[in-house]
ChimeraX commands (.cxc) that place a marker at each C-alpha (Angstrom):
marker #1 position -39.71,-190.90,1.96 radius 0.5
marker #1 position -38.63,-190.81,-1.58 radius 0.5
marker #1 position -37.83,-187.14,-1.29 radius 0.5
marker #1 position -35.56,-187.77,1.69 radius 0.5
marker #1 position -33.90,-190.68,-0.02 radius 0.5
marker #1 position -33.30,-188.66,-3.15 radius 0.5
marker #1 position -31.77,-185.86,-1.11 radius 0.5
marker #1 position -29.45,-188.28,0.67 radius 0.5
marker #1 position -28.37,-189.73,-2.65 radius 0.5
marker #1 position -27.55,-186.27,-4.00 radius 0.5
marker #1 position -25.82,-185.11,-0.80 radius 0.5
marker #1 position -22.32,-185.90,-2.06 radius 0.5
marker #1 position -23.11,-183.82,-5.17 radius 0.5
marker #1 position -24.30,-180.85,-3.08 radius 0.5
marker #1 position -21.32,-181.06,-0.78 radius 0.5
marker #1 position -18.98,-181.09,-3.79 radius 0.5
marker #1 position -20.69,-178.00,-5.22 radius 0.5
marker #1 position -20.51,-176.28,-1.79 radius 0.5
marker #1 position -16.78,-177.06,-1.44 radius 0.5
marker #1 position -16.15,-175.81,-4.99 radius 0.5
marker #1 position -18.03,-172.55,-4.30 radius 0.5
marker #1 position -16.26,-172.06,-0.95 radius 0.5
marker #1 position -12.81,-172.61,-2.45 radius 0.5
marker #1 position -13.61,-170.18,-5.31 radius 0.5
marker #1 position -14.75,-167.56,-2.78 radius 0.5
marker #1 position -11.62,-168.00,-0.63 radius 0.5
marker #1 position -9.26,-167.79,-3.63 radius 0.5
marker #1 position -10.96,-164.58,-4.80 radius 0.5
marker #1 position -11.01,-163.06,-1.32 radius 0.5
marker #1 position -7.31,-163.70,-0.57 radius 0.5
marker #1 position -6.22,-162.65,-4.07 radius 0.5
marker #1 position -7.99,-159.29,-3.75 radius 0.5
marker #1 position -6.63,-158.83,-0.20 radius 0.5
marker #1 position -3.06,-159.48,-1.39 radius 0.5
marker #1 position -3.40,-157.12,-4.39 radius 0.5
marker #1 position -4.80,-154.30,-2.25 radius 0.5
marker #1 position -2.12,-154.83,0.39 radius 0.5
marker #1 position 0.70,-154.59,-2.17 radius 0.5
marker #1 position -0.95,-151.55,-3.77 radius 0.5
marker #1 position -1.24,-149.69,-0.45 radius 0.5
marker #1 position 2.20,-150.87,0.70 radius 0.5
marker #1 position 3.81,-148.91,-2.13 radius 0.5
marker #1 position 1.77,-145.83,-1.22 radius 0.5
marker #1 position 2.57,-146.17,2.48 radius 0.5
marker #1 position 6.29,-146.59,1.79 radius 0.5
marker #1 position 6.28,-143.51,-0.46 radius 0.5
marker #1 position 4.51,-141.45,2.21 radius 0.5
marker #1 position 6.92,-142.67,4.91 radius 0.5
marker #1 position 9.86,-141.52,2.77 radius 0.5
marker #1 position 8.27,-138.09,2.32 radius 0.5
marker #1 position 7.62,-137.72,6.06 radius 0.5
marker #1 position 11.19,-138.75,6.92 radius 0.5
marker #1 position 12.55,-136.28,4.37 radius 0.5
marker #1 position 10.50,-133.50,5.95 radius 0.5
marker #1 position 11.72,-134.47,9.42 radius 0.5
marker #1 position 15.36,-134.22,8.44 radius 0.5
marker #1 position 14.88,-130.75,6.95 radius 0.5
marker #1 position 13.13,-129.41,10.03 radius 0.5
marker #1 position 15.05,-126.76,11.98 radius 0.5
marker #1 position 13.11,-127.38,15.19 radius 0.5
marker #1 position 15.00,-129.90,17.32 radius 0.5
marker #1 position 12.73,-130.31,20.29 radius 0.5
marker #1 position 10.11,-128.63,22.45 radius 0.5
marker #1 position 12.64,-126.97,24.76 radius 0.5
marker #1 position 14.22,-125.15,21.83 radius 0.5
marker #1 position 10.80,-123.99,20.69 radius 0.5
marker #1 position 10.00,-122.76,24.19 radius 0.5
marker #1 position 13.27,-120.84,24.49 radius 0.5
marker #1 position 12.46,-119.13,21.20 radius 0.5
marker #1 position 8.94,-118.16,22.25 radius 0.5
marker #1 position 9.71,-117.27,25.87 radius 0.5
marker #1 position 10.79,-113.63,25.27 radius 0.5
marker #1 position 7.61,-112.97,23.32 radius 0.5
marker #1 position 5.50,-114.48,26.11 radius 0.5
marker #1 position 7.25,-112.31,28.69 radius 0.5
marker #1 position 6.69,-109.22,26.55 radius 0.5
marker #1 position 2.97,-109.97,26.16 radius 0.5
marker #1 position 2.61,-110.58,29.90 radius 0.5
marker #1 position 4.30,-107.25,30.71 radius 0.5
marker #1 position 2.05,-105.40,28.28 radius 0.5
marker #1 position -1.02,-107.04,29.80 radius 0.5
marker #1 position 0.12,-106.16,33.31 radius 0.5
marker #1 position 0.65,-102.53,32.28 radius 0.5
marker #1 position -2.81,-102.38,30.72 radius 0.5
marker #1 position -4.32,-103.85,33.88 radius 0.5
marker #1 position -2.48,-101.28,36.01 radius 0.5
marker #1 position -3.70,-98.45,33.79 radius 0.5
marker #1 position -7.28,-99.71,34.04 radius 0.5
marker #1 position -7.01,-100.13,37.82 radius 0.5
marker #1 position -5.54,-96.67,38.38 radius 0.5
marker #1 position -8.16,-95.01,36.21 radius 0.5
marker #1 position -11.01,-96.81,37.99 radius 0.5
marker #1 position -10.13,-96.19,41.61 radius 0.5
marker #1 position -6.63,-95.26,42.69 radius 0.5
marker #1 position -5.79,-96.20,46.29 radius 0.5
marker #1 position -3.99,-93.67,48.44 radius 0.5
marker #1 position -0.17,-93.73,48.13 radius 0.5
marker #1 position 0.16,-94.12,51.91 radius 0.5
marker #1 position -1.79,-97.38,51.83 radius 0.5
marker #1 position 0.34,-98.72,49.00 radius 0.5
marker #1 position 3.56,-97.90,50.87 radius 0.5
marker #1 position 2.27,-99.51,54.07 radius 0.5
marker #1 position 1.28,-102.65,52.21 radius 0.5
marker #1 position 4.65,-102.79,50.48 radius 0.5
marker #1 position 6.50,-102.52,53.79 radius 0.5
marker #1 position 4.51,-105.26,55.49 radius 0.5
marker #1 position 3.77,-107.72,52.70 radius 0.5
marker #1 position 6.79,-107.81,50.46 radius 0.5
marker #1 position 10.43,-108.63,51.05 radius 0.5
marker #1 position 13.04,-107.00,48.91 radius 0.5
marker #1 position 16.35,-108.61,48.23 radius 0.5
marker #1 position 19.22,-108.19,45.85 radius 0.5
marker #1 position 20.81,-111.05,44.04 radius 0.5
marker #1 position 24.43,-110.94,43.03 radius 0.5
marker #1 position 25.02,-111.67,39.38 radius 0.5
marker #1 position 27.58,-114.44,38.85 radius 0.5
marker #1 position 30.59,-113.70,36.69 radius 0.5
marker #1 position 32.13,-115.96,34.09 radius 0.5
marker #1 position 35.76,-116.99,34.43 radius 0.5
marker #1 position 36.92,-116.47,30.84 radius 0.5
marker #1 position 40.40,-117.70,31.82 radius 0.5
marker #1 position 38.90,-121.23,31.94 radius 0.5
marker #1 position 37.52,-121.31,28.42 radius 0.5
marker #1 position 38.99,-118.33,26.57 radius 0.5
marker #1 position 38.07,-114.94,25.24 radius 0.5
marker #1 position 36.46,-114.14,21.88 radius 0.5
marker #1 position 34.73,-111.21,20.25 radius 0.5
marker #1 position 32.03,-110.71,17.63 radius 0.5
marker #1 position 34.54,-110.80,14.77 radius 0.5
marker #1 position 35.36,-114.46,15.60 radius 0.5
marker #1 position 31.72,-115.48,15.88 radius 0.5
marker #1 position 30.62,-119.04,14.89 radius 0.5
marker #1 position 27.05,-120.07,14.07 radius 0.5
marker #1 position 26.20,-121.50,17.49 radius 0.5
marker #1 position 22.74,-122.59,16.29 radius 0.5
marker #1 position 24.46,-125.61,14.72 radius 0.5
marker #1 position 24.61,-127.02,18.25 radius 0.5
marker #1 position 21.46,-128.97,19.07 radius 0.5
marker #1 position 19.60,-127.06,21.79 radius 0.5
marker #1 position 20.81,-123.58,20.81 radius 0.5
marker #1 position 18.34,-121.49,18.86 radius 0.5
marker #1 position 18.74,-117.89,17.69 radius 0.5
marker #1 position 17.53,-116.49,21.01 radius 0.5
marker #1 position 19.96,-118.55,23.11 radius 0.5
marker #1 position 22.76,-117.70,20.67 radius 0.5
marker #1 position 22.01,-114.01,21.20 radius 0.5
marker #1 position 22.07,-114.47,24.98 radius 0.5
marker #1 position 25.42,-116.29,24.76 radius 0.5
marker #1 position 26.85,-113.53,22.59 radius 0.5
marker #1 position 25.68,-110.93,25.12 radius 0.5
marker #1 position 27.70,-112.61,27.88 radius 0.5
marker #1 position 30.79,-113.00,25.67 radius 0.5
marker #1 position 30.53,-116.50,24.22 radius 0.5
marker #1 position 30.92,-116.50,20.45 radius 0.5
marker #1 position 32.83,-119.59,19.34 radius 0.5
marker #1 position 32.72,-123.38,19.34 radius 0.5
marker #1 position 36.22,-123.28,20.88 radius 0.5
marker #1 position 34.89,-121.49,23.97 radius 0.5
marker #1 position 31.97,-123.89,24.40 radius 0.5
marker #1 position 34.22,-126.94,23.91 radius 0.5
marker #1 position 36.33,-125.82,26.92 radius 0.5
marker #1 position 33.45,-125.26,29.35 radius 0.5
marker #1 position 33.72,-126.88,32.77 radius 0.5
marker #1 position 30.91,-127.69,35.22 radius 0.5
marker #1 position 31.33,-124.40,37.10 radius 0.5
marker #1 position 31.17,-122.42,33.86 radius 0.5
marker #1 position 28.06,-124.32,32.73 radius 0.5
marker #1 position 26.27,-123.52,36.00 radius 0.5
marker #1 position 27.18,-119.84,35.66 radius 0.5
marker #1 position 26.03,-119.70,32.03 radius 0.5
marker #1 position 22.77,-121.44,32.90 radius 0.5
marker #1 position 22.08,-118.77,35.50 radius 0.5
marker #1 position 23.19,-115.85,33.33 radius 0.5
marker #1 position 21.06,-116.76,30.31 radius 0.5
marker #1 position 18.19,-118.00,32.49 radius 0.5
marker #1 position 18.26,-121.47,30.88 radius 0.5
marker #1 position 16.90,-124.82,32.04 radius 0.5
marker #1 position 19.21,-126.34,34.69 radius 0.5
marker #1 position 20.96,-129.46,33.39 radius 0.5
marker #1 position 19.90,-128.82,29.81 radius 0.5
marker #1 position 23.39,-127.90,28.59 radius 0.5
marker #1 position 24.76,-131.20,29.89 radius 0.5
marker #1 position 21.84,-133.23,28.46 radius 0.5
marker #1 position 22.25,-131.66,25.03 radius 0.5
marker #1 position 26.04,-132.16,25.32 radius 0.5
marker #1 position 26.97,-128.71,24.07 radius 0.5
marker #1 position 30.64,-129.34,24.92 radius 0.5
marker #1 position 30.82,-132.55,22.87 radius 0.5
marker #1 position 28.92,-131.04,19.95 radius 0.5
marker #1 position 31.19,-127.95,20.00 radius 0.5
marker #1 position 34.30,-130.17,19.97 radius 0.5
marker #1 position 32.94,-131.99,16.92 radius 0.5
marker #1 position 31.97,-128.75,15.16 radius 0.5
marker #1 position 35.26,-126.93,15.76 radius 0.5
marker #1 position 37.04,-129.67,13.77 radius 0.5
marker #1 position 35.21,-128.65,10.59 radius 0.5
marker link #1:1,2 radius 0.2
marker link #1:2,3 radius 0.2
marker link #1:3,4 radius 0.2
marker link #1:4,5 radius 0.2
marker link #1:5,6 radius 0.2
marker link #1:6,7 radius 0.2
marker link #1:7,8 radius 0.2
marker link #1:8,9 radius 0.2
marker link #1:9,10 radius 0.2
marker link #1:10,11 radius 0.2
marker link #1:11,12 radius 0.2
marker link #1:12,13 radius 0.2
marker link #1:13,14 radius 0.2
marker link #1:14,15 radius 0.2
marker link #1:15,16 radius 0.2
marker link #1:16,17 radius 0.2
marker link #1:17,18 radius 0.2
marker link #1:18,19 radius 0.2
marker link #1:19,20 radius 0.2
marker link #1:20,21 radius 0.2
marker link #1:21,22 radius 0.2
marker link #1:22,23 radius 0.2
marker link #1:23,24 radius 0.2
marker link #1:24,25 radius 0.2
marker link #1:25,26 radius 0.2
marker link #1:26,27 radius 0.2
marker link #1:27,28 radius 0.2
marker link #1:28,29 radius 0.2
marker link #1:29,30 radius 0.2
marker link #1:30,31 radius 0.2
marker link #1:31,32 radius 0.2
marker link #1:32,33 radius 0.2
marker link #1:33,34 radius 0.2
marker link #1:34,35 radius 0.2
marker link #1:35,36 radius 0.2
marker link #1:36,37 radius 0.2
marker link #1:37,38 radius 0.2
marker link #1:38,39 radius 0.2
marker link #1:39,40 radius 0.2
marker link #1:40,41 radius 0.2
marker link #1:41,42 radius 0.2
marker link #1:42,43 radius 0.2
marker link #1:43,44 radius 0.2
marker link #1:44,45 radius 0.2
marker link #1:45,46 radius 0.2
marker link #1:46,47 radius 0.2
marker link #1:47,48 radius 0.2
marker link #1:48,49 radius 0.2
marker link #1:49,50 radius 0.2
marker link #1:50,51 radius 0.2
marker link #1:51,52 radius 0.2
marker link #1:52,53 radius 0.2
marker link #1:53,54 radius 0.2
marker link #1:54,55 radius 0.2
marker link #1:55,56 radius 0.2
marker link #1:56,57 radius 0.2
marker link #1:57,58 radius 0.2
marker link #1:58,59 radius 0.2
marker link #1:59,60 radius 0.2
marker link #1:60,61 radius 0.2
marker link #1:61,62 radius 0.2
marker link #1:62,63 radius 0.2
marker link #1:63,64 radius 0.2
marker link #1:64,65 radius 0.2
marker link #1:65,66 radius 0.2
marker link #1:66,67 radius 0.2
marker link #1:67,68 radius 0.2
marker link #1:68,69 radius 0.2
marker link #1:69,70 radius 0.2
marker link #1:70,71 radius 0.2
marker link #1:71,72 radius 0.2
marker link #1:72,73 radius 0.2
marker link #1:73,74 radius 0.2
marker link #1:74,75 radius 0.2
marker link #1:75,76 radius 0.2
marker link #1:76,77 radius 0.2
marker link #1:77,78 radius 0.2
marker link #1:78,79 radius 0.2
marker link #1:79,80 radius 0.2
marker link #1:80,81 radius 0.2
marker link #1:81,82 radius 0.2
marker link #1:82,83 radius 0.2
marker link #1:83,84 radius 0.2
marker link #1:84,85 radius 0.2
marker link #1:85,86 radius 0.2
marker link #1:86,87 radius 0.2
marker link #1:87,88 radius 0.2
marker link #1:88,89 radius 0.2
marker link #1:89,90 radius 0.2
marker link #1:90,91 radius 0.2
marker link #1:91,92 radius 0.2
marker link #1:92,93 radius 0.2
marker link #1:93,94 radius 0.2
marker link #1:94,95 radius 0.2
marker link #1:95,96 radius 0.2
marker link #1:96,97 radius 0.2
marker link #1:97,98 radius 0.2
marker link #1:98,99 radius 0.2
marker link #1:99,100 radius 0.2
marker link #1:100,101 radius 0.2
marker link #1:101,102 radius 0.2
marker link #1:102,103 radius 0.2
marker link #1:103,104 radius 0.2
marker link #1:104,105 radius 0.2
marker link #1:105,106 radius 0.2
marker link #1:106,107 radius 0.2
marker link #1:107,108 radius 0.2
marker link #1:108,109 radius 0.2
marker link #1:109,110 radius 0.2
marker link #1:110,111 radius 0.2
marker link #1:111,112 radius 0.2
marker link #1:112,113 radius 0.2
marker link #1:113,114 radius 0.2
marker link #1:114,115 radius 0.2
marker link #1:115,116 radius 0.2
marker link #1:116,117 radius 0.2
marker link #1:117,118 radius 0.2
marker link #1:118,119 radius 0.2
marker link #1:119,120 radius 0.2
marker link #1:120,121 radius 0.2
marker link #1:121,122 radius 0.2
marker link #1:122,123 radius 0.2
marker link #1:123,124 radius 0.2
marker link #1:124,125 radius 0.2
marker link #1:125,126 radius 0.2
marker link #1:126,127 radius 0.2
marker link #1:127,128 radius 0.2
marker link #1:128,129 radius 0.2
marker link #1:129,130 radius 0.2
marker link #1:130,131 radius 0.2
marker link #1:131,132 radius 0.2
marker link #1:132,133 radius 0.2
marker link #1:133,134 radius 0.2
marker link #1:134,135 radius 0.2
marker link #1:135,136 radius 0.2
marker link #1:136,137 radius 0.2
marker link #1:137,138 radius 0.2
marker link #1:138,139 radius 0.2
marker link #1:139,140 radius 0.2
marker link #1:140,141 radius 0.2
marker link #1:141,142 radius 0.2
marker link #1:142,143 radius 0.2
marker link #1:143,144 radius 0.2
marker link #1:144,145 radius 0.2
marker link #1:145,146 radius 0.2
marker link #1:146,147 radius 0.2
marker link #1:147,148 radius 0.2
marker link #1:148,149 radius 0.2
marker link #1:149,150 radius 0.2
marker link #1:150,151 radius 0.2
marker link #1:151,152 radius 0.2
marker link #1:152,153 radius 0.2
marker link #1:153,154 radius 0.2
marker link #1:154,155 radius 0.2
marker link #1:155,156 radius 0.2
marker link #1:156,157 radius 0.2
marker link #1:157,158 radius 0.2
marker link #1:158,159 radius 0.2
marker link #1:159,160 radius 0.2
marker link #1:160,161 radius 0.2
marker link #1:161,162 radius 0.2
marker link #1:162,163 radius 0.2
marker link #1:163,164 radius 0.2
marker link #1:164,165 radius 0.2
marker link #1:165,166 radius 0.2
marker link #1:166,167 radius 0.2
marker link #1:167,168 radius 0.2
marker link #1:168,169 radius 0.2
marker link #1:169,170 radius 0.2
marker link #1:170,171 radius 0.2
marker link #1:171,172 radius 0.2
marker link #1:172,173 radius 0.2
marker link #1:173,174 radius 0.2
marker link #1:174,175 radius 0.2
marker link #1:175,176 radius 0.2
marker link #1:176,177 radius 0.2
marker link #1:177,178 radius 0.2
marker link #1:178,179 radius 0.2
marker link #1:179,180 radius 0.2
marker link #1:180,181 radius 0.2
marker link #1:181,182 radius 0.2
marker link #1:182,183 radius 0.2
marker link #1:183,184 radius 0.2
marker link #1:184,185 radius 0.2
marker link #1:185,186 radius 0.2
marker link #1:186,187 radius 0.2
marker link #1:187,188 radius 0.2
marker link #1:188,189 radius 0.2
marker link #1:189,190 radius 0.2
marker link #1:190,191 radius 0.2
marker link #1:191,192 radius 0.2
marker link #1:192,193 radius 0.2
marker link #1:193,194 radius 0.2
marker link #1:194,195 radius 0.2
marker link #1:195,196 radius 0.2
view
């Protein structure tokens, strides 16, 4: 019993030592946590600034622009692959021309589609000597700029005067995503750019 009594007498001493050790541990733990946090915060802020700087210098605006740039190359590769497949098929076993003609008559429908024409009286005429850099408009990459030039659109002035009917015709002529010109607000961007 003396051992138990001694322990109970020293219990306040042990609890004081325990509290002192616990407080020392907590002070050390939180101090190191705070120092590491402030150290990494500076690094994280520096990296965020670098990422934001890289984002602002990027010429790629969005995935649709990327797709419109890559689309002609995809079409070219598909055509080449189809031609290679045709060459391989004809060299392996060529079906009789009569069978091909009969299949074409019964299975496929041919039709002709009229190509819409732009009404340049609505938005004006321009030629290559008056050309603006249309890629400054968000949503127009080099490929789309080339397509616009091919149909006679060269300047911000022309784009700023486009009406709904003209936009629909252009969308069809350059084989662009329906509604994309309105979403990217080409007309508004062109009005802002022609001021400069």
